[in-house]
Residue, then its C-alpha position, 0 to 999 in steps of 0.5 A: m544515504k549510506d547503506a549502513d544508515i538504514r537501521a538508524v533511519v528506520r528507528i527514527l521513522r518508527r518514532v516519528t510516525k508513531g503519532m501519525l495516522s496510518p494508511y487505512v488499509t494498514r489499520l484495517a489489517y490490524n483490526t480484521h486480519d482478513p486477507f479478502m477485505i485487505l485485498i478489496s480495500t487495496i484495490l479501492s485505494l489505487r489512485t484514491k485519497d485515503a479518506v475516500t478509500e476508508e469511507a468507500s470500504q466501510r460502505l462496501f463491507a457493510l453490504a458484503d465482506t466475503p466473496q460469496e456475499m460480494l457476488r450477491l450484489s449487483p454491479q450498481e450496488i457496488e458502484k454506489a457503495i464505492r463512489p467516488v473512488l477513482y475508476y469505480g466502474v472498472k474497480t467494480q468489474n475487477i472486484l466481481k471477477i476476483c470474487r468469481i476466481l477466488i470461489e472457483q479456483y481457491d475455495a473462496h480464499v485469497p491465495p497467500d502467494l505473490d505471483k497468484l495474487d499478481e494474476l488477479p484482475g486489477v492487481g499489480r505488484k503493489t497490491a499483491n505485496l500489500v496483501v501478502t505482508l498485511g494479510f499473511n504476515k509474509p515477507g514482501i515489499c509494497v512500493d507505492t509512490h511514497v516508497h519509490r519517491i522517498t527511497n530515491r530521494w534519500g539516495y538509498v536506491n537509484t531507480k526509475t519505476p516502482d517495480e525497479t525500486e521493489m527489486a532494488l530494495r529486495a536486494k539491499l533492505p534488511k528483510e526484517y524491515w520489508i513488511e513495515i517499510n510501506s506503512e512507515l513511508v506512507a505516513f512519513g511521505q504524507n506528513l513530512c517528506l511531501p512530493i513537492s516542497p518537503l519539510c526538510s527544515t524540520c525533518p529528523l532524517l535530514k542528515y541522512c538524506a541526499r535530497v535527490g531531486v529536491t529543488h524547493s523545500r520548507 
């Protein structure tokens, strides 16, 4: 992909993904505009299927949707609510630690700052960027496996890790697309640009894509 093609590609992405189901955290953000719920749900989503994340989040938020309420729950209650998300025990402990930090240091509010979010237990660059963009509508680029895979497959970036991809995209992706790029590429990656055997024969972006690393497609 040529750098100049990105505007045309995003226009097509918007059209193609319009009928696709958005990731749960994105839908949660649009419905609640609550940075705390977005943060907690994103933590639950790590290495977990979206449908599992949605069900676990809804069970947990039915019990508690603020830091104060969350700390009134026992670890066992949280674990029961969020099972079967992957590493539910570790995530339970991180959620409780985060709630204590938010209350003690930030007056029970999620800080709208990427670096401060990145310091929270169990929160990395991906989660911090997602909370900043979806929770506060501030510029950030959330790079998950889909964003990393697809932008490299296009040939738009040439990176080895998601963190490298984030920095590369910050340097060249027009800022107007930063917030939306994750949601667009997650939906696109789950439905068309699959990790293995992508649906290249029906892909509306085929003419722009360098197909880097694609050895088999449909």
